[in-house]
All heavy atoms as a GROMACS GRO file, in nm:
protein
  615
    1MET      N    1   0.083  -0.119   0.000
    1MET     CA    2   0.000   0.000   0.000
    1MET      C    3   0.088   0.125   0.000
    1MET      O    4   0.180   0.135   0.077
    1MET     CB    5  -0.085   0.004   0.128
    1MET     CG    6  -0.208  -0.078   0.125
    1MET     SD    7  -0.302  -0.045   0.274
    1MET     CE    8  -0.408  -0.183   0.266
    2GLY      N    9   0.052   0.219  -0.083
    2GLY     CA   10   0.125   0.345  -0.086
    2GLY      C   11   0.063   0.445   0.009
    2GLY      O   12  -0.039   0.420   0.071
    3LYS      N   13   0.127   0.560   0.016
    3LYS     CA   14   0.073   0.664   0.103
    3LYS      C   15  -0.020   0.754   0.025
    3LYS      O   16   0.000   0.778  -0.093
    3LYS     CB   17   0.186   0.747   0.163
    3LYS     CG   18   0.266   0.670   0.265
    3LYS     CD   19   0.356   0.761   0.340
    3LYS     CE   20   0.422   0.683   0.453
    3LYS     NZ   21   0.472   0.769   0.555
    4VAL      N   22  -0.122   0.803   0.092
    4VAL     CA   23  -0.217   0.896   0.033
    4VAL      C   24  -0.206   1.025   0.113
    4VAL      O   25  -0.228   1.026   0.233
    4VAL     CB   26  -0.363   0.841   0.041
    4VAL    CG1   27  -0.461   0.944  -0.010
    4VAL    CG2   28  -0.374   0.711  -0.035
    5ASN      N   29  -0.170   1.133   0.045
    5ASN     CA   30  -0.154   1.262   0.113
    5ASN      C   31  -0.062   1.253   0.233
    5ASN      O   32  -0.090   1.307   0.339
    5ASN     CB   33  -0.290   1.320   0.155
    5ASN     CG   34  -0.378   1.351   0.036
    5ASN    OD1   35  -0.328   1.385  -0.071
    5ASN    ND2   36  -0.507   1.338   0.053
    6GLY      N   37   0.048   1.178   0.220
    6GLY     CA   38   0.145   1.168   0.328
    6GLY      C   39   0.112   1.066   0.435
    6GLY      O   40   0.193   1.040   0.521
    7ALA      N   41  -0.005   1.009   0.434
    7ALA     CA   42  -0.043   0.909   0.533
    7ALA      C   43  -0.081   0.780   0.461
    7ALA      O   44  -0.136   0.784   0.353
    7ALA     CB   45  -0.161   0.959   0.616
    8ARG      N   46  -0.050   0.668   0.522
    8ARG     CA   47  -0.083   0.542   0.455
    8ARG      C   48  -0.233   0.515   0.463
    8ARG      O   49  -0.297   0.547   0.562
    8ARG     CB   50  -0.002   0.429   0.513
    8ARG     CG   51  -0.040   0.390   0.651
    8ARG     CD   52   0.036   0.266   0.690
    8ARG     NE   53  -0.049   0.198   0.786
    8ARG     CZ   54  -0.005   0.130   0.887
    8ARG    NH1   55   0.121   0.117   0.907
    8ARG    NH2   56  -0.088   0.073   0.969
    9PRO      N   57  -0.287   0.457   0.357
    9PRO     CA   58  -0.430   0.426   0.358
    9PRO      C   59  -0.461   0.314   0.457
    9PRO      O   60  -0.374   0.236   0.492
    9PRO     CB   61  -0.459   0.382   0.215
    9PRO     CG   62  -0.328   0.346   0.157
    9PRO     CD   63  -0.223   0.420   0.233
   10ARG      N   64  -0.583   0.310   0.503
   10ARG     CA   65  -0.630   0.209   0.598
   10ARG      C   66  -0.749   0.136   0.537
   10ARG      O   67  -0.836   0.199   0.479
   10ARG     CB   68  -0.678   0.274   0.727
   10ARG     CG   69  -0.582   0.365   0.793
   10ARG     CD   70  -0.499   0.286   0.887
   10ARG     NE   71  -0.400   0.375   0.948
   10ARG     CZ   72  -0.318   0.336   1.039
   10ARG    NH1   73  -0.321   0.212   1.082
   10ARG    NH2   74  -0.230   0.418   1.090
   11SER      N   75  -0.752   0.008   0.556
   11SER     CA   76  -0.869  -0.069   0.511
   11SER      C   77  -0.968  -0.080   0.625
   11SER      O   78  -0.932  -0.063   0.743
   11SER     CB   79  -0.826  -0.209   0.467
   11SER     OG   80  -0.779  -0.282   0.578
   12LEU      N   81  -1.093  -0.108   0.589
   12LEU     CA   82  -1.192  -0.132   0.694
   12LEU      C   83  -1.150  -0.252   0.780
   12LEU      O   84  -1.175  -0.254   0.901
   12LEU     CB   85  -1.330  -0.155   0.634
   12LEU     CG   86  -1.396  -0.032   0.570
   12LEU    CD1   87  -1.532  -0.070   0.511
   12LEU    CD2   88  -1.412   0.080   0.671
   13GLU      N   89  -1.083  -0.349   0.718
   13GLU     CA   90  -1.035  -0.465   0.794
   13GLU      C   91  -0.930  -0.423   0.897
   13GLU      O   92  -0.926  -0.478   1.008
   13GLU     CB   93  -0.979  -0.571   0.700
   13GLU     CG   94  -1.086  -0.643   0.622
   13GLU     CD   95  -1.189  -0.715   0.711
   13GLU    OE1   96  -1.151  -0.775   0.813
   13GLU    OE2   97  -1.308  -0.709   0.677
   14SER      N   98  -0.844  -0.329   0.862
   14SER     CA   99  -0.742  -0.285   0.959
   14SER      C  100  -0.806  -0.207   1.074
   14SER      O  101  -0.760  -0.217   1.188
   14SER     CB  102  -0.632  -0.203   0.892
   14SER     OG  103  -0.678  -0.076   0.852
   15ILE      N  104  -0.910  -0.133   1.045
   15ILE     CA  105  -0.983  -0.063   1.152
   15ILE      C  106  -1.053  -0.166   1.241
   15ILE      O  107  -1.050  -0.156   1.363
   15ILE     CB  108  -1.086   0.036   1.093
   15ILE    CG1  109  -1.018   0.141   1.004
   15ILE    CG2  110  -1.167   0.103   1.203
   15ILE    CD1  111  -0.915   0.227   1.073
   16THR      N  112  -1.112  -0.266   1.179
   16THR     CA  113  -1.174  -0.375   1.254
   16THR      C  114  -1.073  -0.442   1.346
   16THR      O  115  -1.102  -0.468   1.463
   16THR     CB  116  -1.236  -0.478   1.158
   16THR    OG1  117  -1.336  -0.413   1.079
   16THR    CG2  118  -1.300  -0.594   1.232
   17ALA      N  119  -0.953  -0.465   1.296
   17ALA     CA  120  -0.848  -0.530   1.376
   17ALA      C  121  -0.810  -0.447   1.498
   17ALA      O  122  -0.781  -0.502   1.604
   17ALA     CB  123  -0.726  -0.557   1.290
   18LEU      N  124  -0.812  -0.314   1.484
   18LEU     CA  125  -0.781  -0.228   1.598
   18LEU      C  126  -0.882  -0.246   1.712
   18LEU      O  127  -0.848  -0.229   1.828
   18LEU     CB  128  -0.779  -0.080   1.556
   18LEU     CG  129  -0.663  -0.033   1.470
   18LEU    CD1  130  -0.688   0.110   1.424
   18LEU    CD2  131  -0.532  -0.044   1.545
   19LEU      N  132  -1.005  -0.276   1.676
   19LEU     CA  133  -1.112  -0.289   1.776
   19LEU      C  134  -1.133  -0.433   1.823
   19LEU      O  135  -1.185  -0.455   1.932
   19LEU     CB  136  -1.243  -0.236   1.717
   19LEU     CG  137  -1.243  -0.092   1.666
   19LEU    CD1  138  -1.379  -0.059   1.606
   19LEU    CD2  139  -1.206   0.006   1.773
   20SER      N  140  -1.094  -0.528   1.741
   20SER     CA  141  -1.131  -0.668   1.768
   20SER      C  142  -1.062  -0.728   1.889
   20SER      O  143  -1.116  -0.820   1.950
   20SER     CB  144  -1.108  -0.754   1.645
   20SER     OG  145  -0.971  -0.764   1.616
   21HIS      N  146  -0.945  -0.679   1.926
   21HIS     CA  147  -0.878  -0.734   2.044
   21HIS      C  148  -0.962  -0.715   2.170
   21HIS      O  149  -0.961  -0.801   2.258
   21HIS     CB  150  -0.740  -0.670   2.063
   21HIS     CG  151  -0.645  -0.700   1.952
   21HIS    ND1  152  -0.600  -0.826   1.924
   21HIS    CD2  153  -0.590  -0.619   1.859
   21HIS    CE1  154  -0.519  -0.822   1.821
   21HIS    NE2  155  -0.512  -0.698   1.778
   22THR      N  156  -1.035  -0.605   2.175
   22THR     CA  157  -1.119  -0.576   2.291
   22THR      C  158  -1.263  -0.621   2.271
   22THR      O  159  -1.324  -0.677   2.362
   22THR     CB  160  -1.116  -0.425   2.322
   22THR    OG1  161  -0.980  -0.386   2.343
   22THR    CG2  162  -1.198  -0.393   2.446
   23LEU      N  163  -1.316  -0.598   2.152
   23LEU     CA  164  -1.458  -0.624   2.127
   23LEU      C  165  -1.488  -0.763   2.073
   23LEU      O  166  -1.603  -0.805   2.075
   23LEU     CB  167  -1.512  -0.522   2.027
   23LEU     CG  168  -1.498  -0.374   2.064
   23LEU    CD1  169  -1.554  -0.288   1.951
   23LEU    CD2  170  -1.567  -0.344   2.196
   24GLY      N  171  -1.386  -0.831   2.024
   24GLY     CA  172  -1.407  -0.958   1.955
   24GLY      C  173  -1.428  -0.931   1.807
   24GLY      O  174  -1.472  -0.823   1.768
   25ASP      N  175  -1.396  -1.030   1.726
   25ASP     CA  176  -1.401  -1.012   1.581
   25ASP      C  177  -1.541  -0.979   1.530
   25ASP      O  178  -1.557  -0.887   1.450
   25ASP     CB  179  -1.350  -1.139   1.510
   25ASP     CG  180  -1.202  -1.160   1.530
   25ASP    OD1  181  -1.128  -1.063   1.555
   25ASP    OD2  182  -1.159  -1.277   1.519
   26ALA      N  183  -1.640  -1.052   1.573
   26ALA     CA  184  -1.775  -1.034   1.520
   26ALA      C  185  -1.831  -0.896   1.554
   26ALA      O  186  -1.886  -0.828   1.468
   26ALA     CB  187  -1.868  -1.144   1.571
   27THR      N  188  -1.817  -0.855   1.679
   27THR     CA  189  -1.869  -0.724   1.721
   27THR      C  190  -1.794  -0.612   1.652
   27THR      O  191  -1.855  -0.517   1.601
   27THR     CB  192  -1.860  -0.708   1.873
   27THR    OG1  193  -1.939  -0.810   1.934
   27THR    CG2  194  -1.910  -0.571   1.918
   28ALA      N  195  -1.662  -0.622   1.646
   28ALA     CA  196  -1.582  -0.518   1.581
   28ALA      C  197  -1.621  -0.503   1.435
   28ALA      O  198  -1.642  -0.392   1.385
   28ALA     CB  199  -1.433  -0.550   1.594
   29ARG      N  200  -1.633  -0.615   1.365
   29ARG     CA  201  -1.670  -0.613   1.224
   29ARG      C  202  -1.809  -0.550   1.205
   29ARG      O  203  -1.828  -0.465   1.119
   29ARG     CB  204  -1.668  -0.754   1.166
   29ARG     CG  205  -1.694  -0.760   1.018
   29ARG     CD  206  -1.682  -0.902   0.964
   29ARG     NE  207  -1.564  -0.970   1.013
   29ARG     CZ  208  -1.442  -0.961   0.959
   29ARG    NH1  209  -1.424  -0.886   0.855
   29ARG    NH2  210  -1.340  -1.026   1.010
   30ARG      N  211  -1.903  -0.591   1.286
   30ARG     CA  212  -2.040  -0.539   1.276
   30ARG      C  213  -2.043  -0.387   1.298
   30ARG      O  214  -2.104  -0.312   1.222
   30ARG     CB  215  -2.131  -0.610   1.376
   30ARG     CG  216  -2.277  -0.572   1.365
   30ARG     CD  217  -2.366  -0.654   1.456
   30ARG     NE  218  -2.332  -0.636   1.597
   30ARG     CZ  219  -2.276  -0.730   1.676
   30ARG    NH1  220  -2.249  -0.850   1.628
   30ARG    NH2  221  -2.250  -0.705   1.802
   31VAL      N  222  -1.973  -0.340   1.401
   31VAL     CA  223  -1.971  -0.197   1.434
   31VAL      C  224  -1.903  -0.117   1.322
   31VAL      O  225  -1.957  -0.016   1.275
   31VAL     CB  226  -1.899  -0.174   1.569
   31VAL    CG1  227  -1.868  -0.028   1.591
   31VAL    CG2  228  -1.984  -0.228   1.684
   32VAL      N  229  -1.786  -0.161   1.279
   32VAL     CA  230  -1.711  -0.088   1.176
   32VAL      C  231  -1.790  -0.080   1.046
   32VAL      O  232  -1.806   0.028   0.988
   32VAL     CB  233  -1.572  -0.152   1.154
   32VAL    CG1  234  -1.506  -0.097   1.027
   32VAL    CG2  235  -1.482  -0.128   1.275
   33TRP      N  236  -1.840  -0.193   1.000
   33TRP     CA  237  -1.910  -0.193   0.871
   33TRP      C  238  -2.042  -0.117   0.878
   33TRP      O  239  -2.080  -0.051   0.782
   33TRP     CB  240  -1.928  -0.336   0.821
   33TRP     CG  241  -1.796  -0.389   0.773
   33TRP    CD1  242  -1.697  -0.441   0.851
   33TRP    CD2  243  -1.747  -0.391   0.640
   33TRP    NE1  244  -1.589  -0.477   0.774
   33TRP    CE2  245  -1.617  -0.447   0.643
   33TRP    CE3  246  -1.799  -0.352   0.518
   33TRP    CZ2  247  -1.540  -0.463   0.529
   33TRP    CZ3  248  -1.722  -0.369   0.404
   33TRP    CH2  249  -1.595  -0.424   0.411
   34ARG      N  250  -2.110  -0.124   0.991
   34ARG     CA  251  -2.237  -0.048   1.004
   34ARG      C  252  -2.210   0.102   0.992
   34ARG      O  253  -2.278   0.174   0.919
   34ARG     CB  254  -2.304  -0.080   1.138
   34ARG     CG  255  -2.430   0.001   1.163
   34ARG     CD  256  -2.508  -0.045   1.285
   34ARG     NE  257  -2.429  -0.088   1.397
   34ARG     CZ  258  -2.398  -0.013   1.502
   34ARG    NH1  259  -2.440   0.112   1.509
   34ARG    NH2  260  -2.326  -0.061   1.601
   35HIS      N  261  -2.109   0.150   1.064
   35HIS     CA  262  -2.079   0.293   1.060
   35HIS      C  263  -2.017   0.334   0.926
   35HIS      O  264  -2.045   0.444   0.877
   35HIS     CB  265  -1.988   0.331   1.177
   35HIS     CG  266  -2.060   0.332   1.308
   35HIS    ND1  267  -2.146   0.433   1.344
   35HIS    CD2  268  -2.060   0.244   1.410
   35HIS    CE1  269  -2.195   0.407   1.465
   35HIS    NE2  270  -2.144   0.292   1.507
   36ALA      N  271  -1.937   0.249   0.866
   36ALA     CA  272  -1.879   0.279   0.735
   36ALA      C  273  -1.988   0.294   0.630
   36ALA      O  274  -1.983   0.384   0.546
   36ALA     CB  275  -1.778   0.172   0.695
   37ARG      N  276  -2.087   0.204   0.635
   37ARG     CA  277  -2.199   0.214   0.541
   37ARG      C  278  -2.277   0.344   0.563
   37ARG      O  279  -2.315   0.411   0.467
   37ARG     CB  280  -2.292   0.094   0.555
   37ARG     CG  281  -2.248  -0.027   0.478
   37ARG     CD  282  -2.356  -0.134   0.470
   37ARG     NE  283  -2.413  -0.170   0.598
   37ARG     CZ  284  -2.367  -0.264   0.679
   37ARG    NH1  285  -2.262  -0.336   0.644
   37ARG    NH2  286  -2.425  -0.290   0.794
   38ALA      N  287  -2.300   0.378   0.690
   38ALA     CA  288  -2.375   0.500   0.720
   38ALA      C  289  -2.303   0.625   0.668
   38ALA      O  290  -2.366   0.720   0.624
   38ALA     CB  291  -2.399   0.511   0.871
   39LEU      N  292  -2.169   0.620   0.674
   39LEU     CA  293  -2.089   0.733   0.625
   39LEU      C  294  -2.057   0.723   0.475
   39LEU      O  295  -1.993   0.811   0.420
   39LEU     CB  296  -1.958   0.742   0.704
   39LEU     CG  297  -1.971   0.781   0.851
   39LEU    CD1  298  -1.838   0.760   0.923
   39LEU    CD2  299  -2.017   0.925   0.864
   40LYS      N  300  -2.099   0.612   0.412
   40LYS     CA  301  -2.074   0.586   0.270
   40LYS      C  302  -1.924   0.588   0.238
   40LYS      O  303  -1.880   0.647   0.139
   40LYS     CB  304  -2.150   0.685   0.183
   40LYS     CG  305  -2.300   0.670   0.201
   40LYS     CD  306  -2.378   0.764   0.116
   40LYS     CE  307  -2.525   0.735   0.143
   40LYS     NZ  308  -2.618   0.825   0.094
   41LEU      N  309  -1.848   0.520   0.323
   41LEU     CA  310  -1.703   0.513   0.305
   41LEU      C  311  -1.664   0.393   0.219
   41LEU      O  312  -1.729   0.289   0.224
   41LEU     CB  313  -1.634   0.503   0.441
   41LEU     CG  314  -1.648   0.624   0.532
   41LEU    CD1  315  -1.589   0.594   0.669
   41LEU    CD2  316  -1.584   0.746   0.470
   42PRO      N  317  -1.554   0.406   0.145
   42PRO     CA  318  -1.504   0.292   0.067
   42PRO      C  319  -1.431   0.193   0.159
   42PRO      O  320  -1.411   0.221   0.278
   42PRO     CB  321  -1.406   0.358  -0.030
   42PRO     CG  322  -1.355   0.476   0.046
   42PRO     CD  323  -1.473   0.526   0.126
   43GLU      N  324  -1.389   0.079   0.105
   43GLU     CA  325  -1.317  -0.019   0.186
   43GLU      C  326  -1.174   0.025   0.216
   43GLU      O  327  -1.117  -0.018   0.316
   43GLU     CB  328  -1.318  -0.156   0.117
   43GLU     CG  329  -1.453  -0.222   0.124
   43GLU     CD  330  -1.450  -0.365   0.076
   43GLU    OE1  331  -1.351  -0.437   0.104
   43GLU    OE2  332  -1.546  -0.405   0.010
   44GLU      N  333  -1.116   0.108   0.130
   44GLU     CA  334  -0.983   0.165   0.155
   44GLU      C  335  -1.002   0.311   0.194
   44GLU      O  336  -1.059   0.389   0.118
   44GLU     CB  337  -0.895   0.155   0.031
   44GLU     CG  338  -0.853   0.014  -0.002
   44GLU     CD  339  -0.759  -0.046   0.103
   44GLU    OE1  340  -0.670   0.026   0.153
   44GLU    OE2  341  -0.775  -0.165   0.134
   45LEU      N  342  -0.952   0.347   0.312
   45LEU     CA  343  -0.976   0.479   0.368
   45LEU      C  344  -0.850   0.562   0.373
   45LEU      O  345  -0.740   0.510   0.396
   45LEU     CB  346  -1.028   0.466   0.512
   45LEU     CG  347  -1.145   0.372   0.537
   45LEU    CD1  348  -1.169   0.358   0.686
   45LEU    CD2  349  -1.268   0.422   0.466
   46THR      N  350  -0.867   0.692   0.356
   46THR     CA  351  -0.758   0.785   0.386
   46THR      C  352  -0.751   0.795   0.538
   46THR      O  353  -0.843   0.750   0.610
   46THR     CB  354  -0.786   0.924   0.328
   46THR    OG1  355  -0.903   0.977   0.392
   46THR    CG2  356  -0.806   0.920   0.176
   47GLN      N  357  -0.647   0.856   0.588
   47GLN     CA  358  -0.637   0.874   0.734
   47GLN      C  359  -0.754   0.958   0.784
   47GLN      O  360  -0.812   0.929   0.888
   47GLN     CB  361  -0.505   0.939   0.774
   47GLN     CG  362  -0.496   0.956   0.924
   47GLN     CD  363  -0.356   0.979   0.974
   47GLN    OE1  364  -0.261   0.936   0.911
   47GLN    NE2  365  -0.344   1.044   1.086
   48GLU      N  366  -0.790   1.060   0.708
   48GLU     CA  367  -0.903   1.146   0.748
   48GLU      C  368  -1.032   1.066   0.757
   48GLU      O  369  -1.110   1.082   0.852
   48GLU     CB  370  -0.918   1.260   0.647
   48GLU     CG  371  -1.032   1.355   0.679
   48GLU     CD  372  -1.044   1.464   0.575
   48GLU    OE1  373  -0.945   1.537   0.555
   48GLU    OE2  374  -1.152   1.476   0.514
   49GLU      N  375  -1.057   0.980   0.660
   49GLU     CA  376  -1.178   0.897   0.662
   49GLU      C  377  -1.176   0.798   0.777
   49GLU      O  378  -1.278   0.776   0.844
   49GLU     CB  379  -1.193   0.821   0.530
   49GLU     CG  380  -1.229   0.909   0.412
   49GLU     CD  381  -1.217   0.839   0.279
   49GLU    OE1  382  -1.133   0.747   0.264
   49GLU    OE2  383  -1.291   0.879   0.186
   50ALA      N  384  -1.060   0.739   0.804
   50ALA     CA  385  -1.046   0.645   0.916
   50ALA      C  386  -1.076   0.715   1.047
   50ALA      O  387  -1.147   0.661   1.133
   50ALA     CB  388  -0.907   0.584   0.917
   51LEU      N  389  -1.024   0.835   1.063
   51LEU     CA  390  -1.049   0.910   1.186
   51LEU      C  391  -1.196   0.952   1.197
   51LEU      O  392  -1.253   0.948   1.306
   51LEU     CB  393  -0.958   1.032   1.193
   51LEU     CG  394  -0.810   1.000   1.214
   51LEU    CD1  395  -0.725   1.124   1.195
   51LEU    CD2  396  -0.787   0.938   1.352
   52ARG      N  397  -1.257   0.987   1.085
   52ARG     CA  398  -1.400   1.022   1.087
   52ARG      C  399  -1.484   0.902   1.128
   52ARG      O  400  -1.578   0.912   1.207
   52ARG     CB  401  -1.443   1.074   0.950
   52ARG     CG  402  -1.583   1.131   0.947
   52ARG     CD  403  -1.607   1.220   0.827
   52ARG     NE  404  -1.552   1.170   0.703
   52ARG     CZ  405  -1.626   1.130   0.599
   52ARG    NH1  406  -1.757   1.133   0.605
   52ARG    NH2  407  -1.568   1.087   0.489
   53LEU      N  408  -1.449   0.785   1.076
   53LEU     CA  409  -1.518   0.661   1.111
   53LEU      C  410  -1.504   0.632   1.260
   53LEU      O  411  -1.602   0.605   1.330
   53LEU     CB  412  -1.463   0.545   1.028
   53LEU     CG  413  -1.512   0.405   1.063
   53LEU    CD1  414  -1.663   0.395   1.046
   53LEU    CD2  415  -1.440   0.302   0.977
   54LEU      N  416  -1.381   0.639   1.310
   54LEU     CA  417  -1.359   0.610   1.452
   54LEU      C  418  -1.424   0.715   1.542
   54LEU      O  419  -1.471   0.682   1.651
   54LEU     CB  420  -1.209   0.599   1.480
   54LEU     CG  421  -1.147   0.471   1.425
   54LEU    CD1  422  -0.995   0.479   1.430
   54LEU    CD2  423  -1.197   0.349   1.501
   55GLU      N  424  -1.428   0.840   1.497
   55GLU     CA  425  -1.495   0.945   1.575
   55GLU      C  426  -1.643   0.913   1.589
   55GLU      O  427  -1.701   0.928   1.697
   55GLU     CB  428  -1.477   1.081   1.507
   55GLU     CG  429  -1.540   1.196   1.583
   55GLU     CD  430  -1.478   1.218   1.720
   55GLU    OE1  431  -1.356   1.201   1.735
   55GLU    OE2  432  -1.553   1.252   1.814
   56ARG      N  433  -1.703   0.865   1.484
   56ARG     CA  434  -1.845   0.827   1.490
   56ARG      C  435  -1.866   0.709   1.584
   56ARG      O  436  -1.958   0.708   1.666
   56ARG     CB  437  -1.895   0.794   1.348
   56ARG     CG  438  -2.041   0.757   1.344
   56ARG     CD  439  -2.083   0.724   1.202
   56ARG     NE  440  -2.214   0.665   1.201
   56ARG     CZ  441  -2.323   0.726   1.158
   56ARG    NH1  442  -2.317   0.849   1.112
   56ARG    NH2  443  -2.439   0.663   1.161
   57ILE      N  444  -1.778   0.609   1.573
   57ILE     CA  445  -1.789   0.491   1.660
   57ILE      C  446  -1.765   0.531   1.805
   57ILE      O  447  -1.828   0.479   1.898
   57ILE     CB  448  -1.693   0.381   1.615
   57ILE    CG1  449  -1.730   0.331   1.475
   57ILE    CG2  450  -1.692   0.264   1.714
   57ILE    CD1  451  -1.627   0.240   1.410
   58ALA      N  452  -1.674   0.626   1.826
   58ALA     CA  453  -1.639   0.670   1.963
   58ALA      C  454  -1.758   0.732   2.036
   58ALA      O  455  -1.758   0.739   2.159
   58ALA     CB  456  -1.523   0.770   1.957
   59LYS      N  457  -1.861   0.772   1.964
   59LYS     CA  458  -1.980   0.830   2.027
   59LYS      C  459  -2.072   0.725   2.088
   59LYS      O  460  -2.164   0.758   2.161
   59LYS     CB  461  -2.056   0.915   1.926
   59LYS     CG  462  -1.979   1.039   1.886
   59LYS     CD  463  -2.051   1.118   1.781
   59LYS     CE  464  -1.966   1.239   1.741
   59LYS     NZ  465  -2.024   1.314   1.630
   60GLU      N  466  -2.044   0.597   2.057
   60GLU     CA  467  -2.125   0.490   2.115
   60GLU      C  468  -2.094   0.477   2.264
   60GLU      O  469  -1.984   0.510   2.309
   60GLU     CB  470  -2.096   0.357   2.045
   60GLU     CG  471  -2.154   0.352   1.905
   60GLU     CD  472  -2.181   0.211   1.858
   60GLU    OE1  473  -2.190   0.118   1.941
   60GLU    OE2  474  -2.195   0.195   1.736
   61ASP      N  475  -2.190   0.427   2.338
   61ASP     CA  476  -2.174   0.408   2.482
   61ASP      C  477  -2.083   0.290   2.512
   61ASP      O  478  -2.067   0.199   2.429
   61ASP     CB  479  -2.310   0.381   2.548
   61ASP     CG  480  -2.400   0.504   2.544
   61ASP    OD1  481  -2.347   0.616   2.544
   61ASP    OD2  482  -2.523   0.485   2.543
   62GLY      N  483  -2.030   0.290   2.630
   62GLY     CA  484  -1.959   0.174   2.684
   62GLY      C  485  -1.826   0.143   2.618
   62GLY      O  486  -1.758   0.230   2.564
   63ILE      N  487  -1.794   0.014   2.621
   63ILE     CA  488  -1.663  -0.032   2.576
   63ILE      C  489  -1.640  -0.007   2.427
   63ILE      O  490  -1.527   0.015   2.385
   63ILE     CB  491  -1.643  -0.182   2.613
   63ILE    CG1  492  -1.496  -0.222   2.598
   63ILE    CG2  493  -1.732  -0.271   2.531
   63ILE    CD1  494  -1.406  -0.162   2.701
   64VAL      N  495  -1.746  -0.005   2.348
   64VAL     CA  496  -1.730   0.022   2.204
   64VAL      C  497  -1.674   0.162   2.183
   64VAL      O  498  -1.575   0.181   2.110
   64VAL     CB  499  -1.863   0.003   2.128
   64VAL    CG1  500  -1.851   0.048   1.983
   64VAL    CG2  501  -1.909  -0.143   2.135
   65GLY      N  502  -1.733   0.261   2.245
   65GLY     CA  503  -1.685   0.399   2.232
   65GLY      C  504  -1.546   0.418   2.289
   65GLY      O  505  -1.462   0.486   2.228
   66ILE      N  506  -1.520   0.358   2.402
   66ILE     CA  507  -1.388   0.369   2.465
   66ILE      C  508  -1.282   0.308   2.375
   66ILE      O  509  -1.175   0.366   2.352
   66ILE     CB  510  -1.389   0.302   2.604
   66ILE    CG1  511  -1.478   0.380   2.700
   66ILE    CG2  512  -1.246   0.288   2.658
   66ILE    CD1  513  -1.511   0.305   2.828
   67THR      N  514  -1.310   0.192   2.322
   67THR     CA  515  -1.215   0.124   2.234
   67THR      C  516  -1.188   0.206   2.109
   67THR      O  517  -1.073   0.217   2.063
   67THR     CB  518  -1.268  -0.016   2.197
   67THR    OG1  519  -1.292  -0.088   2.318
   67THR    CG2  520  -1.170  -0.092   2.111
   68ALA      N  521  -1.289   0.268   2.053
   68ALA     CA  522  -1.272   0.353   1.934
   68ALA      C  523  -1.186   0.475   1.965
   68ALA      O  524  -1.104   0.516   1.883
   68ALA     CB  525  -1.408   0.395   1.879
   69ARG      N  526  -1.201   0.531   2.084
   69ARG     CA  527  -1.118   0.647   2.120
   69ARG      C  528  -0.971   0.608   2.130
   69ARG      O  529  -0.883   0.681   2.085
   69ARG     CB  530  -1.170   0.709   2.250
   69ARG     CG  531  -1.303   0.782   2.228
   69ARG     CD  532  -1.346   0.867   2.346
   69ARG     NE  533  -1.396   0.792   2.459
   69ARG     CZ  534  -1.518   0.741   2.470
   69ARG    NH1  535  -1.604   0.754   2.371
   69ARG    NH2  536  -1.555   0.678   2.579
   70PHE      N  537  -0.942   0.491   2.185
   70PHE     CA  538  -0.804   0.443   2.189
   70PHE      C  539  -0.751   0.416   2.048
   70PHE      O  540  -0.636   0.446   2.016
   70PHE     CB  541  -0.792   0.316   2.275
   70PHE     CG  542  -0.782   0.345   2.421
   70PHE    CD1  543  -0.887   0.317   2.505
   70PHE    CD2  544  -0.666   0.399   2.476
   70PHE    CE1  545  -0.879   0.342   2.641
   70PHE    CE2  546  -0.656   0.425   2.611
   70PHE     CZ  547  -0.763   0.398   2.694
   71ALA      N  548  -0.835   0.360   1.962
   71ALA     CA  549  -0.794   0.332   1.825
   71ALA      C  550  -0.763   0.461   1.750
   71ALA      O  551  -0.668   0.467   1.670
   71ALA     CB  552  -0.903   0.254   1.752
   72LYS      N  553  -0.840   0.567   1.775
   72LYS     CA  554  -0.812   0.697   1.714
   72LYS      C  555  -0.673   0.745   1.751
   72LYS      O  556  -0.598   0.793   1.665
   72LYS     CB  557  -0.914   0.802   1.760
   72LYS     CG  558  -1.039   0.807   1.681
   72LYS     CD  559  -1.133   0.914   1.729
   72LYS     CE  560  -1.063   1.047   1.745
   72LYS     NZ  561  -1.148   1.152   1.798
   73THR      N  562  -0.636   0.728   1.876
   73THR     CA  563  -0.503   0.768   1.921
   73THR      C  564  -0.395   0.690   1.847
   73THR      O  565  -0.295   0.746   1.804
   73THR     CB  566  -0.491   0.747   2.074
   73THR    OG1  567  -0.590   0.826   2.138
   73THR    CG2  568  -0.353   0.787   2.123
   74ARG      N  569  -0.418   0.560   1.830
   74ARG     CA  570  -0.321   0.478   1.757
   74ARG      C  571  -0.306   0.523   1.613
   74ARG      O  572  -0.196   0.525   1.559
   74ARG     CB  573  -0.361   0.332   1.764
   74ARG     CG  574  -0.348   0.277   1.906
   74ARG     CD  575  -0.380   0.132   1.915
   74ARG     NE  576  -0.278   0.055   1.844
   74ARG     CZ  577  -0.288  -0.073   1.819
   74ARG    NH1  578  -0.394  -0.140   1.857
   74ARG    NH2  579  -0.192  -0.137   1.755
   75ILE      N  580  -0.417   0.562   1.550
   75ILE     CA  581  -0.411   0.613   1.412
   75ILE      C  582  -0.331   0.743   1.407
   75ILE      O  583  -0.246   0.761   1.320
   75ILE     CB  584  -0.554   0.636   1.355
   75ILE    CG1  585  -0.631   0.505   1.347
   75ILE    CG2  586  -0.549   0.710   1.222
   75ILE    CD1  587  -0.609   0.424   1.222
   76HIS      N  588  -0.358   0.832   1.501
   76HIS     CA  589  -0.285   0.960   1.506
   76HIS      C  590  -0.135   0.935   1.523
   76HIS      O  591  -0.054   1.000   1.458
   76HIS     CB  592  -0.334   1.047   1.623
   76HIS     CG  593  -0.458   1.124   1.592
   76HIS    ND1  594  -0.464   1.225   1.498
   76HIS    CD2  595  -0.582   1.117   1.644
   76HIS    CE1  596  -0.585   1.276   1.494
   76HIS    NE2  597  -0.660   1.212   1.582
   77LEU      N  598  -0.099   0.844   1.610
   77LEU     CA  599   0.042   0.819   1.638
   77LEU      C  600   0.116   0.748   1.523
   77LEU      O  601   0.234   0.771   1.503
   77LEU     CB  602   0.057   0.736   1.767
   77LEU     CG  603   0.016   0.807   1.895
   77LEU    CD1  604   0.022   0.711   2.013
   77LEU    CD2  605   0.104   0.928   1.920
   78SER      N  606   0.044   0.666   1.449
   78SER     CA  607   0.108   0.590   1.342
   78SER      C  608   0.120   0.669   1.212
   78SER      O  609   0.197   0.633   1.125
   78SER     CB  610   0.034   0.459   1.317
   78SER     OG  611  -0.092   0.484   1.259
   79GLY      N  612   0.040   0.777   1.202
   79GLY     CA  613   0.046   0.860   1.083
   79GLY      C  614   0.005   0.788   0.966
   79GLY      O  615   0.012   0.789   0.858
   0.00000   0.00000   0.00000
């Protein structure tokens, strides 16, 4: 994968992987894909799109929102 606008692209699967360690594979996949569809995002995301997706997920209650906030930090740090 090459870089897009200085940041490497992210797949929905990679975003799912960031959440699955805490939420489990099935829940992470369901949450990521539901929000990606709502935002009409492609399967390959720019960093901006990945952060927008995680910001939306972060608004959920409980462990889902908390996990998304940590994942956002990881995206910011990895560039």
